[in-house]
C-alpha positions as a Python dict, from the first residue, in 0.01 Angstrom:
ca = {
    (1, 'X'): (0, 0, 0),
    (2, 'X'): (-33, -243, 286),
    (3, 'X'): (-385, -354, 359),
    (4, 'X'): (-495, -378, 724),
    (5, 'X'): (-535, -728, 857),
    (6, 'X'): (-886, -855, 851),
    (7, 'X'): (-1051, -873, 1190),
    (8, 'X'): (-1178, -1226, 1260),
    (9, 'X'): (-1550, -1254, 1290),
    (10, 'X'): (-1668, -1309, 1645),
    (11, 'X'): (-1776, -1657, 1735),
    (12, 'X'): (-2151, -1661, 1768),
    (13, 'X'): (-2285, -1747, 2111),
    (14, 'X'): (-2440, -2090, 2129),
    (15, 'X'): (-2813, -2096, 2086),
    (16, 'X'): (-2966, -2268, 2385),
    (17, 'X'): (-3266, -2366, 2175),
    (18, 'X'): (-3053, -2528, 1901),
    (19, 'X'): (-2983, -2898, 1948),
    (20, 'X'): (-2620, -2988, 1995),
    (21, 'X'): (-2427, -3057, 1676),
    (22, 'X'): (-2179, -3342, 1717),
    (23, 'X'): (-1971, -3209, 1426),
    (24, 'X'): (-1943, -2858, 1566),
    (25, 'X'): (-1618, -2824, 1763),
    (26, 'X'): (-1749, -2505, 1923),
    (27, 'X'): (-2033, -2693, 2081),
    (28, 'X'): (-1953, -2706, 2453),
    (29, 'X'): (-2118, -3043, 2504),
    (30, 'X'): (-2133, -3232, 2179),
    (31, 'X'): (-2368, -3526, 2181),
    (32, 'X'): (-2196, -3852, 2222),
    (33, 'X'): (-1890, -3703, 2400),
    (34, 'X'): (-1799, -3919, 2699),
    (35, 'X'): (-1777, -3738, 3037),
    (36, 'X'): (-1429, -3755, 3186),
    (37, 'X'): (-1404, -4031, 3447),
    (38, 'X'): (-1441, -3904, 3803),
    (39, 'X'): (-1129, -3969, 4007),
    (40, 'X'): (-1188, -4161, 4327),
    (41, 'X'): (-1014, -4005, 4620),
    (42, 'X'): (-802, -4253, 4808),
    (43, 'X'): (-791, -4232, 5187),
    (44, 'X'): (-514, -4008, 5310),
    (45, 'X'): (-226, -4215, 5453),
    (46, 'X'): (-118, -4158, 5812),
    (47, 'X'): (112, -3865, 5874),
    (48, 'X'): (466, -3993, 5944),
    (49, 'X'): (518, -3712, 6193),
    (50, 'X'): (188, -3802, 6360),
    (51, 'X'): (282, -4169, 6380),
    (52, 'X'): (615, -4082, 6542),
    (53, 'X'): (447, -3851, 6795),
    (54, 'X'): (174, -4104, 6870),
    (55, 'X'): (424, -4385, 6924),
    (56, 'X'): (632, -4173, 7158),
    (57, 'X'): (328, -4078, 7368),
    (58, 'X'): (203, -4439, 7377),
    (59, 'X'): (542, -4551, 7508),
    (60, 'X'): (553, -4277, 7772),
    (61, 'X'): (210, -4389, 7893),
    (62, 'X'): (359, -4732, 7971),
    (63, 'X'): (588, -4588, 8239),
    (64, 'X'): (492, -4643, 8605),
    (65, 'X'): (232, -4424, 8773),
    (66, 'X'): (92, -4437, 9128),
    (67, 'X'): (-76, -4777, 9108),
    (68, 'X'): (-43, -5095, 8903),
    (69, 'X'): (-285, -5140, 8613),
    (70, 'X'): (-387, -5433, 8391),
    (71, 'X'): (-327, -5467, 8017),
    (72, 'X'): (-674, -5337, 7927),
    (73, 'X'): (-628, -5012, 8117),
    (74, 'X'): (-279, -4983, 7968),
    (75, 'X'): (-425, -5013, 7619),
    (76, 'X'): (-675, -4736, 7691),
    (77, 'X'): (-417, -4505, 7850),
    (78, 'X'): (-165, -4559, 7570),
    (79, 'X'): (-432, -4537, 7299),
    (80, 'X'): (-562, -4202, 7419),
    (81, 'X'): (-208, -4073, 7468),
    (82, 'X'): (-109, -4194, 7122),
    (83, 'X'): (-397, -4005, 6964),
    (84, 'X'): (-287, -3687, 7140),
    (85, 'X'): (73, -3746, 7035),
    (86, 'X'): (-41, -3801, 6676),
    (87, 'X'): (-217, -3466, 6679),
    (88, 'X'): (90, -3291, 6817),
    (89, 'X'): (308, -3455, 6554),
    (90, 'X'): (78, -3340, 6274),
    (91, 'X'): (73, -2987, 6420),
    (92, 'X'): (454, -2981, 6440),
    (93, 'X'): (484, -3098, 6079),
    (94, 'X'): (244, -2824, 5970),
    (95, 'X'): (451, -2565, 6156),
    (96, 'X'): (770, -2689, 5990),
    (97, 'X'): (608, -2642, 5651),
    (98, 'X'): (450, -2302, 5712),
    (99, 'X'): (663, -2112, 5963),
    (100, 'X'): (928, -1939, 5745),
    (101, 'X'): (1225, -1985, 5980),
    (102, 'X'): (1147, -2351, 6039),
    (103, 'X'): (1071, -2410, 5672),
    (104, 'X'): (1415, -2286, 5571),
    (105, 'X'): (1572, -2538, 5808),
    (106, 'X'): (1366, -2821, 5657),
    (107, 'X'): (1450, -2718, 5300),
    (108, 'X'): (1818, -2690, 5387),
    (109, 'X'): (1820, -3036, 5541),
    (110, 'X'): (1632, -3183, 5245),
    (111, 'X'): (1880, -3040, 4993),
    (112, 'X'): (2160, -3224, 5168),
    (113, 'X'): (2000, -3556, 5066),
    (114, 'X'): (2056, -3645, 4698),
    (115, 'X'): (1735, -3647, 4491),
    (116, 'X'): (1791, -4008, 4388),
    (117, 'X'): (1807, -4116, 4749),
    (118, 'X'): (1489, -3925, 4833),
    (119, 'X'): (1307, -4077, 4538),
    (120, 'X'): (1423, -4430, 4614),
    (121, 'X'): (1344, -4405, 4986),
    (122, 'X'): (994, -4254, 4955),
    (123, 'X'): (804, -4582, 4883),
    (124, 'X'): (974, -4750, 5179),
    (125, 'X'): (911, -4476, 5432),
    (126, 'X'): (575, -4589, 5569),
    (127, 'X'): (656, -4966, 5571),
    (128, 'X'): (984, -4898, 5752),
    (129, 'X'): (806, -4668, 5995),
    (130, 'X'): (541, -4934, 6063),
    (131, 'X'): (807, -5193, 6145),
    (132, 'X'): (987, -4947, 6373),
    (133, 'X'): (659, -4869, 6555),
    (134, 'X'): (582, -5238, 6614),
    (135, 'X'): (933, -5304, 6745),
    (136, 'X'): (932, -4996, 6971),
    (137, 'X'): (589, -5072, 7120),
    (138, 'X'): (676, -5438, 7176),
    (139, 'X'): (1001, -5355, 7356),
    (140, 'X'): (826, -5096, 7572),
    (141, 'X'): (539, -5333, 7655),
    (142, 'X'): (789, -5593, 7773),
    (143, 'X'): (951, -5334, 8000),
    (144, 'X'): (606, -5218, 8112),
    (145, 'X'): (510, -5571, 8215),
    (146, 'X'): (826, -5593, 8426),
    (147, 'X'): (749, -5260, 8594),
    (148, 'X'): (395, -5371, 8672),
    (149, 'X'): (522, -5695, 8827),
    (150, 'X'): (755, -5495, 9050),
    (151, 'X'): (468, -5271, 9162),
    (152, 'X'): (226, -5556, 9230),
    (153, 'X'): (490, -5755, 9419),
    (154, 'X'): (553, -5456, 9647),
    (155, 'X'): (188, -5446, 9759),
    (156, 'X'): (120, -5820, 9763),
    (157, 'X'): (-79, -5853, 9441),
    (158, 'X'): (-33, -6104, 9158),
    (159, 'X'): (147, -5946, 8863),
    (160, 'X'): (74, -5973, 8491),
    (161, 'X'): (264, -6204, 8258),
    (162, 'X'): (446, -6055, 7963),
    (163, 'X'): (217, -6246, 7727),
    (164, 'X'): (-92, -6093, 7885),
    (165, 'X'): (63, -5748, 7876),
    (166, 'X'): (144, -5772, 7503),
    (167, 'X'): (-230, -5789, 7433),
    (168, 'X'): (-239, -5417, 7500),
    (169, 'X'): (-47, -5353, 7177),
    (170, 'X'): (-317, -5422, 6913),
    (171, 'X'): (-589, -5268, 7126),
    (172, 'X'): (-402, -4942, 7188),
    (173, 'X'): (-354, -4906, 6810),
    (174, 'X'): (-729, -4949, 6757),
    (175, 'X'): (-810, -4696, 7030),
    (176, 'X'): (-567, -4443, 6886),
    (177, 'X'): (-697, -4499, 6532),
    (178, 'X'): (-1055, -4445, 6647),
    (179, 'X'): (-972, -4108, 6800),
    (180, 'X'): (-763, -4003, 6499),
    (181, 'X'): (-1048, -4093, 6261),
    (182, 'X'): (-1289, -3899, 6480),
    (183, 'X'): (-1059, -3595, 6463),
    (184, 'X'): (-1034, -3633, 6085),
    (185, 'X'): (-1411, -3647, 6062),
    (186, 'X'): (-1442, -3322, 6256),
    (187, 'X'): (-1176, -3166, 6032),
    (188, 'X'): (-1371, -3278, 5723),
    (189, 'X'): (-1685, -3113, 5859),
    (190, 'X'): (-1488, -2797, 5936),
    (191, 'X'): (-1350, -2778, 5581),
    (192, 'X'): (-1699, -2815, 5434),
    (193, 'X'): (-1828, -2539, 5658),
    (194, 'X'): (-1533, -2319, 5563),
    (195, 'X'): (-1593, -2368, 5188),
    (196, 'X'): (-1962, -2300, 5232),
    (197, 'X'): (-1891, -1974, 5410),
    (198, 'X'): (-1651, -1868, 5135),
    (199, 'X'): (-1886, -1964, 4854),
    (200, 'X'): (-2224, -1853, 4978),
    (201, 'X'): (-2143, -1572, 5223),
    (202, 'X'): (-1825, -1449, 5052),
    (203, 'X'): (-1623, -1472, 5373),
    (204, 'X'): (-1247, -1415, 5337),
    (205, 'X'): (-1054, -1738, 5373),
    (206, 'X'): (-901, -1663, 5713),
    (207, 'X'): (-1233, -1546, 5857),
    (208, 'X'): (-1416, -1845, 5712),
    (209, 'X'): (-1161, -2081, 5865),
    (210, 'X'): (-1186, -1921, 6209),
    (211, 'X'): (-1567, -1920, 6203),
    (212, 'X'): (-1574, -2283, 6088),
    (213, 'X'): (-1348, -2391, 6374),
    (214, 'X'): (-1569, -2213, 6628),
    (215, 'X'): (-1890, -2353, 6482),
    (216, 'X'): (-1762, -2711, 6474),
    (217, 'X'): (-1626, -2680, 6829),
    (218, 'X'): (-1954, -2541, 6961),
    (219, 'X'): (-2162, -2802, 6780),
    (220, 'X'): (-1936, -3078, 6910),
    (221, 'X'): (-1963, -2955, 7269),
    (222, 'X'): (-2341, -2921, 7238),
    (223, 'X'): (-2368, -3270, 7089),
    (224, 'X'): (-2151, -3425, 7359),
    (225, 'X'): (-2293, -3233, 7657),
    (226, 'X'): (-2658, -3189, 7569),
    (227, 'X'): (-2718, -3509, 7374),
    (228, 'X'): (-2469, -3785, 7453),
    (229, 'X'): (-2382, -3700, 7815),
    (230, 'X'): (-2735, -3591, 7896),
    (231, 'X'): (-2878, -3920, 7777),
    (232, 'X'): (-2602, -4119, 7943),
    (233, 'X'): (-2657, -3938, 8275),
    (234, 'X'): (-3031, -3984, 8243),
    (235, 'X'): (-2984, -4357, 8189),
    (236, 'X'): (-2738, -4378, 8479),
    (237, 'X'): (-2973, -4177, 8698),
    (238, 'X'): (-3255, -4419, 8630),
    (239, 'X'): (-3037, -4725, 8689),
    (240, 'X'): (-2892, -4600, 9018),
    (241, 'X'): (-3227, -4468, 9135),
    (242, 'X'): (-3360, -4820, 9093),
    (243, 'X'): (-3060, -4964, 9276),
    (244, 'X'): (-3126, -4721, 9562),
    (245, 'X'): (-3455, -4902, 9631),
    (246, 'X'): (-3288, -5243, 9662),
    (247, 'X'): (-3108, -5378, 9969),
    (248, 'X'): (-2768, -5534, 10019),
    (249, 'X'): (-2788, -5906, 10104),
    (250, 'X'): (-2856, -5974, 10469),
    (251, 'X'): (-2978, -5622, 10554),
    (252, 'X'): (-3288, -5622, 10775),
    (253, 'X'): (-3480, -5349, 10953),
    (254, 'X'): (-3332, -5276, 11299),
    (255, 'X'): (-3560, -5301, 11601),
    (256, 'X'): (-3343, -5103, 11844),
    (257, 'X'): (-3473, -4754, 11917),
    (258, 'X'): (-3119, -4617, 11874),
    (259, 'X'): (-3144, -4660, 11495),
    (260, 'X'): (-3323, -4465, 11225),
    (261, 'X'): (-3569, -4680, 11034),
    (262, 'X'): (-3665, -4873, 11349),
    (263, 'X'): (-4035, -4898, 11440),
    (264, 'X'): (-4007, -4598, 11673),
    (265, 'X'): (-3795, -4382, 11442),
    (266, 'X'): (-3916, -4059, 11282),
    (267, 'X'): (-3743, -4162, 10958),
    (268, 'X'): (-3929, -4442, 10774),
    (269, 'X'): (-3720, -4746, 10686),
    (270, 'X'): (-3811, -4746, 10318),
    (271, 'X'): (-3692, -4384, 10272),
    (272, 'X'): (-3334, -4442, 10390),
    (273, 'X'): (-3202, -4567, 10057),
    (274, 'X'): (-2983, -4869, 9989),
    (275, 'X'): (-2672, -4741, 10170),
    (276, 'X'): (-2864, -4576, 10454),
    (277, 'X'): (-3046, -4898, 10536),
    (278, 'X'): (-2716, -5088, 10546),
    (279, 'X'): (-2557, -4821, 10768),
    (280, 'X'): (-2825, -4835, 11037),
    (281, 'X'): (-2845, -5215, 11018),
    (282, 'X'): (-2470, -5256, 11078),
    (283, 'X'): (-2252, -5163, 11373),
    (284, 'X'): (-2074, -5338, 11661),
    (285, 'X'): (-2262, -5609, 11841),
    (286, 'X'): (-2301, -5616, 12220),
    (287, 'X'): (-2031, -5884, 12243),
    (288, 'X'): (-1789, -5677, 12031),
    (289, 'X'): (-1852, -5368, 12243),
    (290, 'X'): (-1792, -5568, 12561),
    (291, 'X'): (-1469, -5718, 12423),
    (292, 'X'): (-1336, -5376, 12327),
    (293, 'X'): (-1442, -5217, 12658),
    (294, 'X'): (-1258, -5479, 12868),
    (295, 'X'): (-1517, -5475, 13147),
    (296, 'X'): (-1618, -5107, 13127),
    (297, 'X'): (-1989, -5029, 13084),
    (298, 'X'): (-2116, -5004, 12725),
    (299, 'X'): (-2415, -4860, 12540),
    (300, 'X'): (-2581, -4933, 12208),
    (301, 'X'): (-2443, -4678, 11960),
    (302, 'X'): (-2693, -4441, 11804),
    (303, 'X'): (-2699, -4425, 11424),
    (304, 'X'): (-2927, -4174, 11252),
    (305, 'X'): (-2969, -4141, 10877),
    (306, 'X'): (-3201, -3946, 10646),
    (307, 'X'): (-3222, -4056, 10283),
    (308, 'X'): (-3308, -3866, 9967),
    (309, 'X'): (-3667, -3986, 9994),
    (310, 'X'): (-3691, -3888, 10361),
    (311, 'X'): (-3723, -3516, 10279),
    (312, 'X'): (-3701, -3305, 9965),
    (313, 'X'): (-3422, -3060, 10055),
    (314, 'X'): (-3090, -3066, 10241),
    (315, 'X'): (-3242, -2847, 10511),
    (316, 'X'): (-3543, -3077, 10539),
    (317, 'X'): (-3326, -3387, 10574),
    (318, 'X'): (-3104, -3211, 10830),
    (319, 'X'): (-3404, -3104, 11039),
    (320, 'X'): (-3549, -3455, 11027),
    (321, 'X'): (-3214, -3604, 11126),
    (322, 'X'): (-3183, -3367, 11425),
    (323, 'X'): (-3535, -3458, 11536),
    (324, 'X'): (-3448, -3828, 11519),
    (325, 'X'): (-3126, -3762, 11711),
    (326, 'X'): (-3335, -3595, 11979),
    (327, 'X'): (-3577, -3888, 11987),
    (328, 'X'): (-3292, -4138, 12029),
    (329, 'X'): (-3122, -3938, 12308),
    (330, 'X'): (-2815, -3853, 12101),
    (331, 'X'): (-2746, -3523, 12275),
    (332, 'X'): (-2689, -3708, 12601),
    (333, 'X'): (-2406, -3914, 12452),
    (334, 'X'): (-2035, -3840, 12503),
    (335, 'X'): (-1956, -3813, 12132),
    (336, 'X'): (-2163, -3684, 11841),
    (337, 'X'): (-2019, -3757, 11496),
    (338, 'X'): (-2125, -3569, 11181),
    (339, 'X'): (-2064, -3777, 10869),
    (340, 'X'): (-2084, -3655, 10512),
    (341, 'X'): (-2150, -3952, 10287),
    (342, 'X'): (-2002, -4034, 9949),
    (343, 'X'): (-2215, -3998, 9637),
    (344, 'X'): (-2437, -4302, 9683),
    (345, 'X'): (-2497, -4231, 10052),
    (346, 'X'): (-2230, -4480, 10159),
    (347, 'X'): (-2077, -4448, 10506),
    (348, 'X'): (-1765, -4649, 10587),
    (349, 'X'): (-1883, -4876, 10867),
    (350, 'X'): (-1525, -4957, 10965),
    (351, 'X'): (-1452, -4592, 11041),
    (352, 'X'): (-1768, -4537, 11246),
    (353, 'X'): (-1739, -4870, 11426),
    (354, 'X'): (-1382, -4790, 11530),
    (355, 'X'): (-1499, -4475, 11705),
    (356, 'X'): (-1797, -4655, 11862),
    (357, 'X'): (-1574, -4932, 12000),
    (358, 'X'): (-1325, -4679, 12138),
    (359, 'X'): (-1598, -4505, 12339),
    (360, 'X'): (-1790, -4814, 12449),
    (361, 'X'): (-2086, -4725, 12229),
    (362, 'X'): (-2144, -4391, 12408),
    (363, 'X'): (-2170, -4224, 12069),
    (364, 'X'): (-2422, -4091, 11819),
    (365, 'X'): (-2354, -4074, 11445),
    (366, 'X'): (-2566, -3883, 11196),
    (367, 'X'): (-2551, -3870, 10817),
    (368, 'X'): (-2778, -3764, 10532),
    (369, 'X'): (-2792, -3864, 10165),
    (370, 'X'): (-2764, -3617, 9878),
    (371, 'X'): (-2735, -3850, 9577),
    (372, 'X'): (-2759, -4212, 9469),
    (373, 'X'): (-2489, -4190, 9201),
    (374, 'X'): (-2148, -4353, 9254),
    (375, 'X'): (-1890, -4130, 9416),
    (376, 'X'): (-1684, -4073, 9098),
    (377, 'X'): (-1994, -3973, 8903),
    (378, 'X'): (-2122, -3756, 9187),
    (379, 'X'): (-1782, -3586, 9194),
    (380, 'X'): (-1841, -3477, 8833),
    (381, 'X'): (-2207, -3375, 8850),
    (382, 'X'): (-2316, -3360, 9218),
    (383, 'X'): (-2019, -3199, 9390),
    (384, 'X'): (-2216, -2892, 9495),
    (385, 'X'): (-2484, -3116, 9649),
    (386, 'X'): (-2226, -3270, 9880),
    (387, 'X'): (-2128, -2925, 10003),
    (388, 'X'): (-2490, -2812, 10044),
    (389, 'X'): (-2580, -3126, 10237),
    (390, 'X'): (-2285, -3094, 10474),
    (391, 'X'): (-2355, -2725, 10542),
    (392, 'X'): (-2721, -2793, 10618),
    (393, 'X'): (-2646, -3081, 10854),
    (394, 'X'): (-2366, -2901, 11036),
    (395, 'X'): (-2579, -2589, 11085),
    (396, 'X'): (-2878, -2784, 11217),
    (397, 'X'): (-2675, -2999, 11459),
    (398, 'X'): (-2464, -2708, 11584),
    (399, 'X'): (-2775, -2500, 11648),
    (400, 'X'): (-2923, -2777, 11863),
    (401, 'X'): (-2595, -2838, 12050),
    (402, 'X'): (-2567, -2464, 12122),
    (403, 'X'): (-2893, -2487, 12318),
    (404, 'X'): (-2730, -2725, 12568),
    (405, 'X'): (-2535, -2604, 12872),
    (406, 'X'): (-2172, -2551, 12780),
    (407, 'X'): (-2050, -2816, 13027),
    (408, 'X'): (-2309, -3072, 12914),
    (409, 'X'): (-2250, -3086, 12541),
    (410, 'X'): (-2128, -3392, 12350),
    (411, 'X'): (-1787, -3387, 12186),
    (412, 'X'): (-1866, -3277, 11830),
    (413, 'X'): (-1658, -3450, 11562),
    (414, 'X'): (-1666, -3438, 11181),
    (415, 'X'): (-1575, -3715, 10939),
    (416, 'X'): (-1576, -3762, 10562),
    (417, 'X'): (-1409, -3995, 10316),
    (418, 'X'): (-1326, -3916, 9954),
    (419, 'X'): (-1609, -3698, 9817),
    (420, 'X'): (-1751, -3700, 10169),
    (421, 'X'): (-1438, -3518, 10289),
    (422, 'X'): (-1494, -3255, 10021),
    (423, 'X'): (-1851, -3199, 10136),
    (424, 'X'): (-1763, -3205, 10505),
    (425, 'X'): (-1474, -2962, 10458),
    (426, 'X'): (-1702, -2728, 10257),
    (427, 'X'): (-1909, -2668, 10570),
    (428, 'X'): (-1619, -2465, 10710),
    (429, 'X'): (-1441, -2157, 10576),
    (430, 'X'): (-1092, -2214, 10709),
    (431, 'X'): (-880, -2407, 10955),
    (432, 'X'): (-968, -2152, 11223),
    (433, 'X'): (-1339, -2203, 11151),
    (434, 'X'): (-1299, -2581, 11173),
    (435, 'X'): (-1127, -2559, 11512),
    (436, 'X'): (-1382, -2308, 11642),
    (437, 'X'): (-1686, -2522, 11554),
    (438, 'X'): (-1569, -2880, 11616),
    (439, 'X'): (-1383, -3081, 11878),
    (440, 'X'): (-1190, -3280, 11619),
    (441, 'X'): (-1193, -3375, 11251),
    (442, 'X'): (-1084, -3683, 11055),
    (443, 'X'): (-1090, -3649, 10676),
    (444, 'X'): (-982, -3950, 10473),
    (445, 'X'): (-851, -3956, 10117),
    (446, 'X'): (-931, -3589, 10041),
    (447, 'X'): (-971, -3505, 9671),
    (448, 'X'): (-722, -3257, 9530),
    (449, 'X'): (-1004, -3004, 9490),
    (450, 'X'): (-1072, -2973, 9865),
    (451, 'X'): (-1030, -2597, 9920),
    (452, 'X'): (-900, -2595, 10280),
    (453, 'X'): (-671, -2893, 10220),
    (454, 'X'): (-533, -2732, 9905),
    (455, 'X'): (-463, -2404, 10084),
    (456, 'X'): (-286, -2581, 10371),
    (457, 'X'): (-74, -2785, 10130),
    (458, 'X'): (32, -2473, 9942),
    (459, 'X'): (133, -2302, 10268),
    (460, 'X'): (314, -2599, 10420),
    (461, 'X'): (635, -2540, 10609),
    (462, 'X'): (941, -2470, 10390),
    (463, 'X'): (1149, -2779, 10328),
    (464, 'X'): (861, -3024, 10367),
    (465, 'X'): (731, -3217, 10068),
    (466, 'X'): (381, -3277, 9935),
    (467, 'X'): (417, -3647, 10017),
    (468, 'X'): (507, -3565, 10381),
    (469, 'X'): (375, -3212, 10445),
    (470, 'X'): (399, -3030, 10775),
    (471, 'X'): (192, -2720, 10847),
    (472, 'X'): (277, -2481, 11130),
    (473, 'X'): (510, -2741, 11284),
    (474, 'X'): (218, -2980, 11323),
    (475, 'X'): (63, -2763, 11594),
    (476, 'X'): (-294, -2753, 11454),
    (477, 'X'): (-332, -2996, 11164),
    (478, 'X'): (-145, -3300, 11038),
    (479, 'X'): (-128, -3511, 10724),
    (480, 'X'): (-46, -3880, 10746),
    (481, 'X'): (-27, -4194, 10538),
    (482, 'X'): (87, -4405, 10835),
    (483, 'X'): (117, -4387, 11213),
    (484, 'X'): (473, -4258, 11194),
    (485, 'X'): (360, -3948, 11005),
    (486, 'X'): (90, -3884, 11265),
    (487, 'X'): (366, -3840, 11520),
    (488, 'X'): (569, -3613, 11291),
    (489, 'X'): (698, -3369, 11393),
    (490, 'X'): (743, -3477, 11757),
    (491, 'X'): (607, -3148, 11886),
    (492, 'X'): (286, -3043, 12056),
    (493, 'X'): (-44, -3102, 11871),
    (494, 'X'): (-312, -2882, 12020),
    (495, 'X'): (-679, -2970, 12062),
    (496, 'X'): (-905, -2967, 11873),
    (497, 'X'): (-706, -3174, 11629),
    (498, 'X'): (-752, -3191, 11252),
    (499, 'X'): (-610, -3492, 11067),
    (500, 'X'): (-602, -3575, 10698),
    (501, 'X'): (-526, -3936, 10605),
    (502, 'X'): (-365, -3952, 10261),
    (503, 'X'): (-153, -4215, 10092),
    (504, 'X'): (125, -4115, 9857),
    (505, 'X'): (-21, -4371, 9615),
    (506, 'X'): (-381, -4243, 9632),
    (507, 'X'): (-468, -4087, 9292),
    (508, 'X'): (-780, -3923, 9433),
    (509, 'X'): (-556, -3707, 9652),
    (510, 'X'): (-330, -3601, 9365),
    (511, 'X'): (-544, -3601, 9050),
    (512, 'X'): (-638, -3265, 8898),
    (513, 'X'): (-682, -3103, 8556),
    (514, 'X'): (-359, -2907, 8601),
    (515, 'X'): (-174, -3234, 8535),
    (516, 'X'): (-248, -3188, 8165),
    (517, 'X'): (-2, -2908, 8102),
    (518, 'X'): (188, -2831, 8422),
    (519, 'X'): (399, -3038, 8656),
    (520, 'X'): (253, -3025, 9009),
    (521, 'X'): (463, -2980, 9320),
    (522, 'X'): (427, -3341, 9426),
    (523, 'X'): (583, -3458, 9099),
    (524, 'X'): (853, -3192, 9103),
    (525, 'X'): (984, -3358, 9420),
    (526, 'X'): (1151, -3699, 9438),
    (527, 'X'): (852, -3930, 9391),
    (528, 'X'): (876, -4305, 9441),
    (529, 'X'): (571, -4508, 9357),
    (530, 'X'): (482, -4861, 9463),
    (531, 'X'): (787, -5086, 9439),
    (532, 'X'): (1023, -4787, 9461),
    (533, 'X'): (965, -4702, 9095),
    (534, 'X'): (997, -4335, 9005),
    (535, 'X'): (699, -4161, 8848),
    (536, 'X'): (778, -3887, 8597),
    (537, 'X'): (546, -3615, 8473),
    (538, 'X'): (484, -3594, 8098),
    (539, 'X'): (253, -3334, 7939),
    (540, 'X'): (-94, -3477, 7862),
    (541, 'X'): (20, -3835, 7935),
    (542, 'X'): (41, -3820, 8315),
    (543, 'X'): (-313, -3680, 8337),
    (544, 'X'): (-449, -3991, 8164),
    (545, 'X'): (-231, -4225, 8368),
    (546, 'X'): (-376, -4086, 8692),
    (547, 'X'): (-727, -4073, 8547),
    (548, 'X'): (-719, -4450, 8503),
    (549, 'X'): (-545, -4488, 8840),
    (550, 'X'): (-862, -4335, 8987),
    (551, 'X'): (-1061, -4632, 8864),
    (552, 'X'): (-804, -4868, 9021),
    (553, 'X'): (-778, -4679, 9349),
    (554, 'X'): (-993, -4928, 9547),
    (555, 'X'): (-861, -5240, 9369),
    (556, 'X'): (-540, -5261, 9571),
    (557, 'X'): (-478, -5397, 9923),
    (558, 'X'): (-555, -5193, 10232),
    (559, 'X'): (-285, -4939, 10311),
    (560, 'X'): (-243, -4845, 9945),
    (561, 'X'): (-435, -4635, 9698),
    (562, 'X'): (-770, -4518, 9834),
    (563, 'X'): (-802, -4787, 10105),
    (564, 'X'): (-762, -4656, 10460),
    (565, 'X'): (-957, -4897, 10683),
    (566, 'X'): (-651, -5023, 10872),
    (567, 'X'): (-537, -4666, 10945),
    (568, 'X'): (-873, -4518, 11047),
    (569, 'X'): (-858, -4650, 11405),
    (570, 'X'): (-518, -4486, 11451),
    (571, 'X'): (-664, -4166, 11309),
    (572, 'X'): (-943, -4162, 11568),
    (573, 'X'): (-695, -4239, 11846),
    (574, 'X'): (-493, -3936, 11740),
    (575, 'X'): (-796, -3706, 11713),
    (576, 'X'): (-1051, -3819, 11974),
    (577, 'X'): (-910, -4077, 12214),
    (578, 'X'): (-1093, -4110, 12550),
    (579, 'X'): (-909, -3992, 12860),
    (580, 'X'): (-642, -4234, 12975),
    (581, 'X'): (-629, -4419, 12644),
    (582, 'X'): (-329, -4651, 12597),
    (583, 'X'): (-163, -4857, 12327),
    (584, 'X'): (-314, -5167, 12488),
    (585, 'X'): (-663, -5019, 12439),
    (586, 'X'): (-586, -4955, 12074),
    (587, 'X'): (-463, -5313, 12028),
    (588, 'X'): (-778, -5451, 12190),
    (589, 'X'): (-1009, -5249, 11963),
    (590, 'X'): (-802, -5341, 11657),
    (591, 'X'): (-836, -5710, 11742),
    (592, 'X'): (-1215, -5673, 11756),
    (593, 'X'): (-1223, -5490, 11422),
    (594, 'X'): (-1001, -5747, 11253),
    (595, 'X'): (-1217, -6033, 11382),
    (596, 'X'): (-1536, -5885, 11239),
    (597, 'X'): (-1669, -6034, 10914),
    (598, 'X'): (-1622, -5811, 10610),
    (599, 'X'): (-1905, -5573, 10526),
    (600, 'X'): (-2169, -5722, 10302),
}
């Protein structure tokens, strides 16, 4: 009879109080047993797909944009673009591995390559890719240097040498690597958060991943906005606030009663700010006014300014400015000009002086300060202040002018440049509102975010381009980058006239966040940059090209980029010329302006 098999005795559980027995194989941690060596994780090599994408984006960033740039800016533009291209390449590789339809294509292609070939080629992949990247970037940098020389030659600037331009290569790699490492660091943090959520809170994997991404994104935004940017802005605020108390060389307190800050003014000199003090201290001399007037009687132009320290609110500064206008006799002048300053309180003396010389000094100009930050920084953080300041000043001045007899009111004009045009335009709701409340407007280098300008550009006449727009056959408003465009079309231009001065090469006019992912109208049209080179829109890349063009916008000769001094006189002649004005009068005023020493 078969005996049943004996059941093995259960292994006794280890006694935690019994010391470990080195001879007992059941002991989980026998004394003297060496712990397995901990493997050191080697840094992950670069993704080949990411390297290819980054190289392609870096090369696209070397193509021409609106303005020439130096090798340092090229390295920054290409480095940032390369980092974005690297990320897109990594994302595409991930999709090829995980999207079923795409994965089947990859597997099918891989099976066509013999295993021996794949095995032999694998160690050489990254070295070969590195050589290809160096060659491709070098060739493109050489072409880029040639393009930049063509652009600089077209506007009368010295061009870069190829040797100088090649210095961008190593730096752009470092910039791209820094951003890629930063992204990897954020990914590492996200993975740790994801694992923690799975382990401690028992989150499902997909939910843990989604929550981790949101948490890291929020923490990153908070860190950048509330810590880094806040401290940077605080430091900048302190530095520019200090600069606002200092004077430009050669600026002295005016003694003429027609100026704010003079001994008889209601606005104390030391409250005007750095740019306000320069504005009231400058202006045409008596000899310059006489030369421009060609024997006609002249007056000392009135210039009124209220600084940030002059009053605590936009309304307070506007009221103080109107009171000082009244004191100086501004409402008895032929022309009253409302100026909205740029961020630091700067007013373009060339633009105001041109108008003053045209009218023999029978003018009054008023402006108020809303910030002491540079214009580009104010555009980011103080844009609403520009609008508030312009609305307050326009309302206060218009209310005082309305008290005058209708046939005894000065000609009321509005002017703003760059961010100043944004603020000035914000004082009005529409083109109809502008024409109802002013006798003429000149806005120079308007940012792409100007609401009225943007609406007019979108509704321009069919068949006209963004570079040469025409609205309502030029009857009410015109856009011009030169005198020929001011006369286009050759039809009637009714008073009051509105004129925007805008160069095709001015990045401030064309820059906007929509450049990141969508091609704007002005790049969908035939677009020739400086030197006749064609600019092409590329996703993500073009945005960064124009972003760095913004920094260069004032570093090019007059008549290009964001420099309009030579065209401003022609703008005033088109908008607010005195009765009987002739080309000879314009030439005489231009000669006086060109003979003046540059602003200090």
